[in-house]
ROSE-4610 file (N, C-alpha, C; in Angstrom, 1 decimal, always signed):
// ROSE-4610
residu = [M/M/M/K/K/K/L/L/L/L/L/L/L/L/L/F/F/F/D/D/D/I/I/I/D/D/D/G/G/G/T/T/T/L/L/L/L/L/L/S/S/S/A/A/A/G/G/G/G/G/G/A/A/A/G/G/G/T/T/T/R/R/R/S/S/S/L/L/L/N/N/N/K/K/K/A/A/A/F/F/F/E/E/E/K/K/K/V/V/V/L/L/L/G/G/G/I/I/I/T/T/T/D/D/D/A/A/A/F/F/F/T/T/T/N/N/N/F/F/F/E/E/E/M/M/M/A/A/A/G/G/G/K/K/K/T/T/T/D/D/D/I/I/I/L/L/L/I/I/I/V/V/V/K/K/K/E/E/E/G/G/G/L/L/L/K/K/K/R/R/R/W/W/W/N/N/N/I/I/I/E/E/E/P/P/P/N/N/N/T/T/T/S/S/S/L/L/L/I/I/I/A/A/A/E/E/E/L/L/L/I/I/I/E/E/E/N/N/N/Y/Y/Y/L/L/L/A/A/A/F/F/F/L/L/L/K/K/K/I/I/I/E/E/E/I/I/I/N/N/N/N/N/N/N/N/N/S/S/S/K/K/K/H/H/H/L/L/L/K/K/K/P/P/P/G/G/G/V/V/V/L/L/L/E/E/E/F/F/F/L/L/L/Q/Q/Q/L/L/L/N/N/N/M/M/M/E/E/E/K/K/K/F/F/F/G/G/G/Y/Y/Y/P/P/P/M/M/M/G/G/G/L/L/L/L/L/L/T/T/T/G/G/G/N/N/N/L/L/L/E/E/E/R/R/R/G/G/G/A/A/A/R/R/R/I/I/I/K/K/K/L/L/L/E/E/E/P/P/P/F/F/F/G/G/G/L/L/L/N/N/N/S/S/S/L/L/L/F/F/F/P/P/P/F/F/F/G/G/G/A/A/A/F/F/F/G/G/G/S/S/S/D/D/D/H/H/H/E/E/E/D/D/D/R/R/R/N/N/N/H/H/H/L/L/L/L/L/L/P/P/P/I/I/I/A/A/A/I/I/I/D/D/D/R/R/R/F/F/F/W/W/W/S/S/S/K/K/K/F/F/F/E/E/E/R/R/R/K/K/K/I/I/I/D/D/D/F/F/F/H/H/H/Q/Q/Q/C/C/C/I/I/I/V/V/V/I/I/I/G/G/G/D/D/D/T/T/T/P/P/P/R/R/R/D/D/D/V/V/V/D/D/D/C/C/C/A/A/A/K/K/K/P/P/P/Y/Y/Y/G/G/G/A/A/A/R/R/R/V/V/V/I/I/I/A/A/A/V/V/V/A/A/A/T/T/T/G/G/G/P/P/P/Y/Y/Y/S/S/S/K/K/K/T/T/T/D/D/D/L/L/L/E/E/E/K/K/K/T/T/T/E/E/E/A/A/A/D/D/D/I/I/I/V/V/V/V/V/V/E/E/E/N/N/N/L/L/L/S/S/S/E/E/E/I/I/I/N/N/N/K/K/K/L/L/L/L/L/L/P/P/P/L/L/L/L/L/L/T/T/T]
num = [1/1/1/2/2/2/3/3/3/4/4/4/5/5/5/6/6/6/7/7/7/8/8/8/9/9/9/10/10/10/11/11/11/12/12/12/13/13/13/14/14/14/15/15/15/16/16/16/17/17/17/18/18/18/19/19/19/20/20/20/21/21/21/22/22/22/23/23/23/24/24/24/25/25/25/26/26/26/27/27/27/28/28/28/29/29/29/30/30/30/31/31/31/32/32/32/33/33/33/34/34/34/35/35/35/36/36/36/37/37/37/38/38/38/39/39/39/40/40/40/41/41/41/42/42/42/43/43/43/44/44/44/45/45/45/46/46/46/47/47/47/48/48/48/49/49/49/50/50/50/51/51/51/52/52/52/53/53/53/54/54/54/55/55/55/56/56/56/57/57/57/58/58/58/59/59/59/60/60/60/61/61/61/62/62/62/63/63/63/64/64/64/65/65/65/66/66/66/67/67/67/68/68/68/69/69/69/70/70/70/71/71/71/72/72/72/73/73/73/74/74/74/75/75/75/76/76/76/77/77/77/78/78/78/79/79/79/80/80/80/81/81/81/82/82/82/83/83/83/84/84/84/85/85/85/86/86/86/87/87/87/88/88/88/89/89/89/90/90/90/91/91/91/92/92/92/93/93/93/94/94/94/95/95/95/96/96/96/97/97/97/98/98/98/99/99/99/100/100/100/101/101/101/102/102/102/103/103/103/104/104/104/105/105/105/106/106/106/107/107/107/108/108/108/109/109/109/110/110/110/111/111/111/112/112/112/113/113/113/114/114/114/115/115/115/116/116/116/117/117/117/118/118/118/119/119/119/120/120/120/121/121/121/122/122/122/123/123/123/124/124/124/125/125/125/126/126/126/127/127/127/128/128/128/129/129/129/130/130/130/131/131/131/132/132/132/133/133/133/134/134/134/135/135/135/136/136/136/137/137/137/138/138/138/139/139/139/140/140/140/141/141/141/142/142/142/143/143/143/144/144/144/145/145/145/146/146/146/147/147/147/148/148/148/149/149/149/150/150/150/151/151/151/152/152/152/153/153/153/154/154/154/155/155/155/156/156/156/157/157/157/158/158/158/159/159/159/160/160/160/161/161/161/162/162/162/163/163/163/164/164/164/165/165/165/166/166/166/167/167/167/168/168/168/169/169/169/170/170/170/171/171/171/172/172/172/173/173/173/174/174/174/175/175/175/176/176/176/177/177/177/178/178/178/179/179/179/180/180/180/181/181/181/182/182/182/183/183/183/184/184/184/185/185/185/186/186/186/187/187/187/188/188/188/189/189/189/190/190/190/191/191/191/192/192/192/193/193/193/194/194/194/195/195/195/196/196/196/197/197/197/198/198/198/199/199/199/200/200/200/201/201/201/202/202/202/203/203/203/204/204/204/205/205/205/206/206/206/207/207/207/208/208/208/209/209/209/210/210/210/211/211/211/212/212/212/213/213/213/214/214/214/215/215/215/216/216/216/217/217/217/218/218/218/219/219/219/220/220/220/221/221/221/222/222/222/223/223/223/224/224/224]
x = [-1.4/-0.6/-0.7/+0.4/+0.4/+0.8/+0.4/+0.8/+1.6/+2.9/+3.8/+3.7/+3.4/+3.3/+4.2/+5.2/+6.3/+6.1/+6.4/+6.6/+8.0/+8.3/+9.6/+10.6/+10.3/+11.3/+11.4/+12.6/+12.8/+12.6/+12.0/+11.7/+12.6/+12.5/+13.3/+14.6/+14.5/+15.7/+15.7/+16.8/+16.9/+17.3/+16.6/+16.9/+18.0/+18.6/+19.7/+19.2/+17.9/+17.4/+16.9/+16.8/+16.4/+15.0/+14.1/+12.7/+12.5/+13.1/+13.0/+13.6/+14.8/+15.5/+14.6/+14.0/+13.2/+12.0/+11.3/+10.2/+10.6/+11.7/+12.1/+12.4/+13.0/+13.3/+12.1/+11.1/+9.8/+9.1/+9.1/+8.4/+9.2/+10.5/+11.3/+11.1/+11.0/+10.9/+9.5/+8.4/+7.1/+6.6/+7.0/+6.4/+7.5/+8.8/+9.8/+10.1/+9.7/+9.9/+11.1/+12.1/+13.3/+13.2/+13.6/+13.6/+12.2/+11.2/+9.8/+9.6/+10.3/+10.0/+11.0/+11.7/+12.6/+11.8/+12.3/+11.6/+10.2/+9.9/+8.6/+8.6/+7.6/+7.6/+6.8/+7.5/+6.9/+6.6/+7.3/+7.3/+5.9/+5.6/+4.4/+3.3/+3.5/+2.4/+2.5/+1.4/+1.4/+2.0/+2.6/+3.2/+2.1/+0.9/-0.1/-0.4/-0.5/-0.8/+0.3/+1.6/+2.7/+2.7/+2.4/+2.3/+1.2/+0.1/-1.0/-0.7/-0.1/+0.3/+1.4/+2.3/+3.4/+2.8/+1.8/+1.2/+0.5/-0.3/-1.0/+0.0/+1.2/+2.2/+2.6/+2.6/+2.9/+1.7/+0.6/-0.7/-1.1/-0.9/-1.3/-2.4/-3.5/-4.6/-4.3/-4.4/-4.1/-5.2/-4.8/-5.8/-5.2/-6.1/-5.7/-4.5/-4.6/-3.6/-2.2/-2.2/-1.0/-0.3/-1.1/-0.6/+0.0/-0.7/-0.2/+1.2/+1.3/+2.5/+3.7/+3.4/+4.4/+4.8/+3.9/+4.2/+5.1/+4.8/+5.6/+7.0/+7.1/+8.5/+9.2/+8.5/+9.1/+9.6/+8.8/+9.3/+10.5/+10.5/+11.6/+12.9/+12.8/+14.0/+14.4/+13.4/+13.7/+14.6/+14.3/+15.1/+16.6/+16.8/+18.2/+18.8/+18.0/+18.4/+18.7/+18.0/+18.2/+19.6/+20.3/+21.7/+22.6/+22.6/+23.5/+24.2/+25.3/+26.1/+25.6/+24.6/+24.0/+22.9/+22.3/+21.2/+21.7/+20.8/+21.2/+20.0/+20.2/+19.2/+19.3/+18.2/+18.2/+18.7/+19.3/+19.8/+18.8/+19.3/+18.4/+17.5/+17.3/+16.4/+16.6/+17.9/+18.2/+18.0/+18.5/+18.4/+16.9/+16.1/+14.6/+14.0/+14.3/+13.7/+14.1/+15.4/+15.9/+15.3/+15.1/+14.5/+13.1/+12.3/+11.0/+11.0/+11.8/+11.8/+12.3/+13.2/+13.7/+12.9/+12.4/+11.7/+10.2/+9.6/+8.2/+7.5/+8.1/+7.5/+6.3/+6.1/+4.9/+5.0/+3.9/+3.9/+4.2/+4.9/+5.3/+4.8/+4.3/+3.9/+4.3/+3.9/+4.2/+2.9/+3.1/+2.0/+2.8/+2.7/+3.6/+2.9/+3.3/+2.8/+3.4/+4.4/+5.0/+4.1/+4.1/+3.5/+4.0/+3.3/+3.8/+5.0/+5.0/+6.2/+7.4/+7.2/+8.3/+8.8/+7.9/+8.3/+9.2/+8.9/+9.7/+11.0/+11.1/+12.3/+13.3/+12.7/+13.5/+14.0/+13.2/+13.6/+14.6/+14.5/+15.3/+16.8/+17.4/+18.9/+19.3/+18.4/+18.7/+18.2/+17.6/+17.2/+16.0/+15.2/+14.1/+12.7/+12.6/+11.2/+10.6/+11.3/+10.8/+10.2/+10.7/+10.3/+8.9/+8.5/+7.2/+6.4/+5.7/+5.0/+3.7/+3.3/+2.0/+2.1/+1.1/+1.0/+0.0/-0.1/-1.0/-0.1/-0.4/+0.5/-0.2/+0.6/+0.1/-0.6/-0.4/-1.1/-2.5/-2.8/-4.1/-5.0/-4.5/-5.3/-4.4/-4.8/-3.9/-4.0/-5.0/-5.1/-4.6/-3.5/-2.8/-3.7/-4.7/-5.6/-6.5/-6.6/-7.4/-6.6/-5.3/-4.4/-4.5/-4.7/-4.7/-5.7/-7.0/-7.9/-7.6/-6.9/-6.5/-5.4/-4.5/-3.4/-4.0/-5.0/-5.6/-6.3/-7.0/-7.7/-6.7/-5.5/-4.5/-4.0/-3.8/-3.3/-4.3/-5.6/-6.6/-6.6/-6.5/-6.5/-5.3/-4.1/-2.9/-2.7/-3.1/-2.8/-4.0/-5.2/-6.5/-6.5/-6.1/-6.1/-6.7/-7.7/-8.3/-7.5/-7.5/-6.8/-7.6/-7.6/-8.3/-7.3/-7.8/-7.0/-6.1/-6.7/-6.0/-4.7/-4.6/-3.5/-2.4/-2.6/-1.7/-0.8/+0.5/+1.5/+2.0/+1.8/+2.3/+3.6/+4.6/+6.0/+6.3/+6.5/+6.7/+7.5/+7.8/+8.7/+8.1/+6.8/+6.1/+4.8/+4.3/+3.0/+1.9/+2.1/+1.1/+1.0/+2.1/+2.1/+1.2/+1.3/+0.5/-1.0/-1.2/-2.6/-3.4/-2.6/-3.3/-3.7/-3.1/-3.3/-4.2/-4.0/-4.7/-6.2/-6.8/-8.3/-8.9/-8.1/-8.6/-8.3/-7.6/-7.2/-6.0/-5.2/-3.9/-2.9/-1.8/-0.7/+0.3/+1.2/+2.2/+3.5/+4.5/+5.9/+6.4/+6.8/+7.3/+8.8/+9.5/+11.0/+11.5/+12.5/+13.0/+14.2/+14.0/+15.0/+14.7/+13.7/+13.3/+13.4/+12.6/+12.7/+12.2/+11.5/+10.9/+11.7/+11.9/+12.7/+11.9/+12.6/+11.8/+10.9/+11.3/+10.4/+9.2/+9.3/+8.2/+7.2/+7.8/+6.9/+6.3/+6.9/+6.3/+5.0/+4.8/+3.6/+2.4/+2.7/+1.6/+1.0/+0.1/-0.5/+0.2/+1.5/+2.2/+2.3/+2.3/+2.3/+3.8/+4.7/+6.2/+6.9/+7.8/+8.7/+10.1/+10.9/+12.3/+13.2/+14.4/+15.4/+15.5/+15.6/+15.7/+15.3/+15.2/+14.7/+15.7/+16.9/+17.8/+17.5/+16.5/+16.1/+15.1/+15.6/+14.7/+14.0/+14.7/+14.1/+12.9/+12.9/+11.7/+10.6/+10.9/+9.9/+9.3/+10.0/+9.5/+8.1/+7.8/+6.4/+5.3/+5.5/+4.5/+4.5/+5.6/+5.7/+5.3/+5.4/+5.1/+3.6]
y = [+71.6/+70.4/+69.3/+68.5/+67.4/+66.2/+65.0/+63.7/+63.0/+62.6/+61.9/+60.4/+59.6/+58.1/+57.4/+56.7/+56.1/+54.6/+54.1/+52.7/+52.4/+51.1/+50.7/+50.2/+49.0/+48.4/+49.1/+49.5/+50.2/+51.7/+52.1/+53.6/+54.1/+53.6/+53.9/+53.2/+51.9/+51.0/+49.8/+49.2/+47.8/+46.9/+45.8/+44.9/+43.9/+44.1/+43.2/+41.8/+41.7/+40.4/+39.6/+40.2/+39.5/+39.0/+39.8/+39.3/+38.1/+38.1/+37.0/+35.7/+35.9/+34.7/+34.1/+35.0/+34.5/+33.8/+34.3/+33.7/+32.3/+32.3/+31.0/+30.0/+30.4/+29.5/+29.0/+29.9/+29.5/+28.5/+28.7/+27.7/+26.3/+26.4/+25.2/+24.4/+25.2/+24.5/+23.9/+24.7/+24.2/+23.3/+23.5/+22.7/+21.9/+22.1/+21.3/+21.8/+23.1/+23.6/+24.5/+24.2/+25.0/+26.2/+27.3/+28.5/+28.7/+28.8/+28.9/+30.2/+31.2/+32.5/+33.0/+32.0/+32.4/+33.0/+34.1/+34.8/+35.2/+35.5/+35.9/+37.4/+38.1/+39.6/+40.0/+40.6/+41.0/+42.5/+43.3/+44.8/+45.3/+46.0/+46.7/+45.8/+44.5/+43.6/+43.5/+43.2/+42.9/+41.5/+41.4/+40.1/+38.9/+39.2/+38.2/+37.8/+38.7/+38.4/+37.6/+38.0/+37.3/+35.8/+35.6/+34.2/+33.4/+34.0/+33.4/+33.0/+34.0/+33.8/+32.8/+32.8/+31.7/+30.3/+30.2/+28.9/+28.4/+29.4/+29.0/+28.7/+29.3/+29.0/+27.6/+27.0/+25.6/+24.7/+25.2/+24.5/+24.0/+24.8/+24.5/+25.5/+25.0/+25.9/+26.6/+27.9/+28.7/+28.4/+28.3/+28.3/+29.0/+29.4/+30.3/+29.8/+28.5/+28.0/+27.8/+27.4/+27.3/+28.7/+29.7/+31.0/+31.5/+31.3/+31.8/+31.1/+29.8/+29.1/+29.6/+29.9/+30.4/+31.8/+32.6/+33.9/+33.9/+33.1/+33.0/+32.6/+31.6/+31.2/+32.3/+33.0/+34.1/+35.1/+35.5/+36.6/+36.1/+34.8/+34.3/+34.3/+33.9/+34.0/+35.4/+36.3/+37.7/+38.4/+38.0/+38.6/+38.2/+37.1/+36.7/+37.2/+37.1/+37.5/+39.0/+39.8/+41.3/+41.7/+40.8/+41.1/+40.7/+41.5/+41.3/+42.5/+42.4/+43.6/+44.3/+43.8/+44.4/+45.4/+45.3/+46.2/+47.7/+48.6/+50.0/+50.9/+52.1/+53.1/+53.6/+54.0/+54.5/+56.0/+56.4/+57.7/+58.8/+59.8/+60.9/+60.7/+59.5/+59.3/+60.1/+60.0/+60.7/+62.2/+62.7/+64.2/+64.6/+63.8/+64.1/+64.1/+63.1/+63.0/+64.1/+64.5/+65.6/+66.9/+67.1/+68.3/+68.4/+67.4/+67.4/+67.8/+67.1/+67.3/+68.7/+69.3/+70.6/+71.7/+71.6/+72.7/+72.6/+71.4/+71.3/+70.7/+69.7/+69.1/+68.3/+67.8/+67.0/+65.7/+65.1/+63.8/+62.8/+61.7/+60.7/+59.3/+58.6/+57.2/+56.3/+55.0/+54.0/+53.6/+53.4/+52.7/+51.7/+50.4/+49.4/+48.1/+47.3/+45.9/+45.0/+45.4/+44.6/+44.3/+43.1/+42.9/+43.9/+44.3/+45.3/+44.8/+43.6/+43.0/+43.0/+42.6/+42.6/+44.0/+45.0/+46.4/+46.8/+46.5/+47.0/+46.3/+45.0/+44.3/+45.0/+45.4/+45.9/+47.3/+48.1/+49.5/+49.5/+48.5/+48.6/+48.8/+48.1/+48.3/+49.7/+50.4/+51.8/+52.8/+52.4/+53.3/+54.2/+53.7/+54.5/+54.3/+53.3/+53.0/+54.2/+54.9/+56.0/+57.1/+57.2/+58.3/+58.0/+56.7/+56.3/+55.6/+56.4/+55.8/+55.1/+55.2/+54.6/+54.3/+53.6/+53.3/+52.3/+51.9/+50.8/+49.8/+48.5/+47.5/+46.3/+45.5/+44.3/+43.4/+43.5/+42.7/+43.2/+44.4/+45.1/+44.6/+44.5/+44.1/+43.6/+42.5/+42.0/+42.8/+43.6/+44.5/+45.9/+46.3/+47.5/+48.7/+48.6/+49.7/+50.1/+49.2/+49.5/+50.1/+50.4/+50.7/+52.2/+53.1/+54.5/+54.9/+54.5/+54.9/+54.3/+53.2/+52.6/+53.5/+54.0/+54.9/+56.2/+56.7/+58.0/+57.7/+56.6/+56.2/+56.1/+55.5/+55.3/+56.7/+57.6/+58.9/+59.7/+59.6/+60.2/+59.7/+58.4/+57.7/+58.1/+58.2/+58.4/+59.9/+60.8/+62.2/+63.0/+62.4/+63.1/+64.4/+64.3/+65.4/+64.9/+65.7/+65.3/+65.7/+64.8/+65.1/+64.4/+65.0/+64.3/+63.8/+63.0/+62.4/+63.4/+64.6/+65.5/+66.1/+65.9/+66.4/+65.3/+64.1/+63.0/+63.0/+62.7/+62.5/+61.1/+60.2/+58.9/+58.8/+58.2/+58.2/+56.7/+56.4/+55.0/+54.8/+53.6/+53.3/+52.4/+52.1/+51.3/+51.9/+51.4/+51.9/+51.5/+50.5/+50.1/+51.1/+51.8/+52.9/+54.0/+54.3/+55.3/+54.9/+53.7/+53.2/+53.2/+53.0/+52.9/+54.3/+55.3/+56.7/+57.6/+57.5/+58.5/+58.4/+57.2/+57.2/+57.9/+58.1/+58.8/+60.3/+60.7/+62.1/+62.5/+61.5/+61.8/+62.2/+62.8/+63.2/+62.1/+61.9/+60.9/+61.4/+61.0/+61.2/+59.8/+59.6/+58.3/+58.4/+57.5/+57.5/+56.3/+56.5/+55.4/+54.7/+54.4/+53.7/+52.3/+51.8/+50.4/+49.7/+48.8/+48.0/+48.8/+49.9/+50.6/+51.9/+52.1/+53.3/+54.5/+55.7/+56.9/+57.0/+56.5/+56.4/+55.6/+54.5/+53.6/+54.4/+55.1/+55.8/+57.0/+57.6/+58.8/+58.4/+57.1/+56.7/+56.5/+56.7/+56.6/+57.9/+58.0/+59.3/+60.0/+59.6/+60.3/+61.8/+62.5/+64.0/+64.4/+63.8/+64.1/+62.8/+62.7/+61.5/+62.0/+61.4/+61.7/+60.5/+60.7/+59.5/+59.0/+60.0/+59.6/+60.9/+60.7/+61.7/+62.9/+62.8/+63.9/+65.1/+64.9/+66.0/+66.9/+67.5/+68.3/+69.4/+70.1/+71.2/+70.8/+69.6/+69.1/+68.8/+68.5/+68.0/+69.2/+70.3/+71.4/+71.9/+72.0/+72.5/+71.7/+70.4/+69.5/+69.6/+70.0/+70.0/+71.3/+72.4/+73.7/+74.1]
z = [-11.0/-10.6/-11.6/-11.8/-12.7/-11.8/-12.4/-11.8/-12.8/-12.4/-13.3/-13.0/-14.0/-13.8/-14.7/-14.1/-14.9/-15.1/-16.3/-16.6/-16.0/-15.8/-15.2/-16.3/-16.8/-17.7/-19.1/-19.4/-20.7/-20.5/-19.5/-19.2/-18.1/-16.9/-15.8/-15.8/-16.2/-16.0/-16.9/-17.0/-17.5/-16.4/-16.2/-15.1/-15.5/-16.7/-17.1/-17.5/-17.9/-18.3/-17.2/-16.0/-14.8/-14.9/-15.4/-15.5/-16.4/-17.6/-18.5/-17.9/-17.3/-16.7/-15.6/-14.8/-13.7/-14.2/-15.2/-15.8/-16.4/-17.1/-17.6/-16.5/-15.4/-14.3/-13.6/-13.5/-12.9/-13.7/-15.0/-15.9/-15.9/-15.8/-15.7/-14.4/-13.3/-12.0/-11.9/-12.3/-12.1/-13.2/-14.4/-15.5/-16.3/-16.0/-16.6/-18.0/-18.4/-19.7/-19.7/-20.5/-20.6/-21.6/-21.2/-22.1/-22.7/-21.8/-22.2/-23.0/-22.7/-23.3/-24.4/-25.0/-26.1/-27.2/-27.7/-28.8/-28.5/-27.3/-26.8/-26.6/-27.2/-27.1/-25.8/-24.8/-23.6/-23.4/-24.2/-23.9/-23.8/-22.6/-22.4/-21.9/-21.8/-21.3/-19.8/-19.1/-17.7/-17.4/-16.2/-15.9/-15.9/-15.5/-15.5/-16.9/-17.8/-19.2/-19.8/-19.5/-20.0/-19.6/-18.3/-17.8/-18.5/-18.7/-19.4/-20.8/-21.5/-22.9/-23.0/-22.0/-21.9/-21.8/-21.0/-20.8/-22.1/-22.7/-23.9/-25.1/-25.0/-26.0/-26.0/-24.8/-24.6/-24.5/-24.9/-24.9/-23.5/-22.6/-21.2/-20.8/-20.4/-20.0/-18.7/-18.7/-17.4/-16.4/-15.2/-14.1/-12.9/-12.0/-10.9/-10.1/-9.7/-8.8/-9.5/-10.8/-11.6/-11.8/-12.1/-12.3/-11.0/-9.9/-8.6/-8.2/-8.5/-8.3/-9.1/-10.4/-11.3/-10.8/-10.4/-10.0/-8.7/-7.8/-6.6/-6.9/-7.8/-8.1/-8.9/-9.8/-10.6/-9.6/-8.6/-7.7/-6.9/-6.5/-5.7/-6.5/-7.8/-8.7/-9.0/-9.1/-9.4/-8.3/-7.1/-6.0/-6.1/-6.7/-7.0/-8.3/-9.3/-10.7/-10.8/-10.0/-10.1/-9.7/-9.0/-8.6/-9.7/-10.7/-11.9/-12.3/-13.0/-13.3/-14.6/-15.2/-16.4/-16.2/-15.0/-14.7/-14.7/-15.1/-15.1/-15.3/-14.9/-15.1/-16.6/-17.1/-18.5/-18.5/-19.7/-19.8/-19.4/-18.7/-18.3/-17.2/-16.7/-15.6/-14.4/-13.9/-12.6/-12.8/-14.0/-14.2/-14.3/-14.9/-15.0/-13.6/-12.9/-11.5/-10.6/-10.7/-9.9/-10.4/-11.7/-12.2/-11.6/-11.6/-11.1/-9.6/-8.8/-7.4/-7.0/-7.8/-7.4/-8.0/-9.2/-9.9/-9.8/-10.0/-10.1/-8.8/-8.3/-7.1/-7.4/-8.6/-9.0/-8.3/-7.8/-7.3/-8.4/-8.0/-8.9/-8.5/-9.4/-9.1/-10.3/-10.2/-11.2/-11.9/-13.2/-14.0/-14.8/-14.4/-14.9/-15.0/-16.0/-16.1/-15.1/-14.4/-13.3/-12.2/-11.6/-10.3/-9.3/-8.4/-7.4/-6.7/-6.3/-5.6/-6.5/-7.8/-8.8/-9.1/-9.2/-9.4/-8.3/-7.0/-5.9/-5.9/-6.3/-6.4/-7.4/-8.5/-9.6/-9.2/-8.5/-8.1/-7.0/-6.1/-4.9/-5.0/-6.0/-6.1/-6.4/-7.0/-7.4/-6.4/-5.3/-4.3/-4.7/-5.6/-6.2/-5.6/-4.8/-4.3/-3.5/-2.8/-2.0/-2.8/-4.1/-5.0/-5.6/-5.5/-6.1/-5.0/-4.2/-3.0/-3.4/-4.6/-5.0/-6.5/-7.0/-8.4/-8.7/-10.0/-10.5/-11.2/-10.9/-11.3/-12.0/-12.6/-13.3/-12.4/-11.1/-10.1/-9.8/-10.3/-10.1/-11.2/-12.4/-13.6/-14.6/-15.3/-16.4/-17.7/-17.8/-19.0/-18.6/-19.2/-18.9/-19.1/-20.0/-20.3/-19.1/-18.1/-16.9/-15.7/-15.9/-14.8/-14.5/-15.4/-15.1/-14.1/-14.2/-13.2/-11.8/-11.8/-10.5/-9.9/-10.7/-10.2/-9.7/-10.3/-9.8/-8.5/-8.4/-7.2/-6.0/-6.3/-5.3/-4.9/-5.8/-5.5/-4.6/-5.0/-4.1/-2.7/-2.6/-1.3/-0.4/-1.1/-0.3/+0.1/-0.9/-0.6/-0.4/-0.5/-0.3/-1.1/-2.4/-3.3/-4.6/-5.1/-6.4/-7.6/-8.6/-9.8/-10.9/-12.1/-13.2/-14.2/-15.2/-16.2/-17.0/-17.2/-18.1/-17.4/-16.1/-15.3/-15.2/-15.8/-15.7/-16.9/-16.6/-17.7/-17.5/-18.5/-18.5/-19.2/-18.7/-19.3/-19.5/-20.8/-21.1/-22.4/-22.7/-23.8/-24.9/-24.8/-25.8/-26.2/-27.4/-27.8/-26.8/-26.0/-25.0/-23.9/-23.6/-22.6/-23.1/-24.4/-25.1/-25.1/-25.5/-25.6/-24.3/-23.2/-21.9/-21.3/-21.9/-21.4/-22.2/-23.5/-24.4/-24.4/-24.3/-24.3/-23.1/-22.0/-20.9/-20.9/-21.9/-22.0/-21.3/-20.9/-20.3/-21.3/-20.9/-21.8/-21.7/-22.8/-22.8/-23.3/-22.6/-23.0/-23.4/-24.6/-25.1/-25.3/-24.6/-24.7/-25.4/-26.3/-27.2/-26.5/-25.2/-24.4/-24.2/-24.8/-24.8/-26.1/-26.4/-27.7/-28.9/-28.7/-29.8/-30.2/-31.4/-31.9/-31.8/-31.9/-31.9/-33.1/-34.2/-35.4/-35.1/-34.5/-34.1/-33.2/-32.2/-31.2/-31.8/-32.8/-33.4/-34.2/-34.5/-35.2/-34.2/-32.9/-31.9/-31.6/-30.7/-30.3/-29.2/-28.9/-27.8/-28.1/-27.0/-27.1/-27.4/-26.8/-27.1/-27.2/-28.1/-28.3/-28.2/-27.4/-27.2/-27.2/-27.5/-27.5/-26.1/-25.1/-23.7/-22.9/-21.6/-20.7/-20.4/-21.0/-20.9/-21.8/-22.7/-23.6/-22.9/-21.9/-21.0/-21.7/-22.6/-23.3/-24.1/-24.7/-25.4/-24.5/-23.2/-22.3/-21.5/-21.3/-20.5/-20.9/-22.2/-22.5/-21.9/-21.8/-21.2/-19.7/-19.1/-17.6/-17.0/-17.8/-17.3/-17.5]
């Protein structure tokens, strides 16, 4: 058996810029800062880390209560901003999910820097939440490199089945997705559907690099 763990932004879907707009609106509402995240690189980072780095960018010392207020406002705006015409699933996602469900039946979860509530908000318009009944999220730890053990613990708790790191396949679109998996011995599928090109991702330790998840023939050796 294998366990498939998916990143969300850039891997499963594009939220049509909803995340960045919501963070900008949260910072404007709480701190009066307009366009706080202009030219800010977010890919692969956890939401908590993004908020902390955003504060430091504006020379504001992060503290627990301020971070909590910003996050609550971010999530409130995200519920609104996700309703946009630019959001879409990434190429090959539905085909890949269907292949797994029909041919392999491997359990699927999330391994994402999104807060859990934010992840569910982003997946809801596409009807995907039920396919990912567990996961590890940016709300569990601000350092993405700590999330894989949390995902495995959640799998054990939910399904009462043991699995080790070598049975995990992490699917993501950034070098950070690779870095959070390989030290544990997990396998990685890197997809060039986010901000990083296939050439960029081939420089990482990913086991397979594809343009998108429609390249089933290239992925089958890792799945079988």
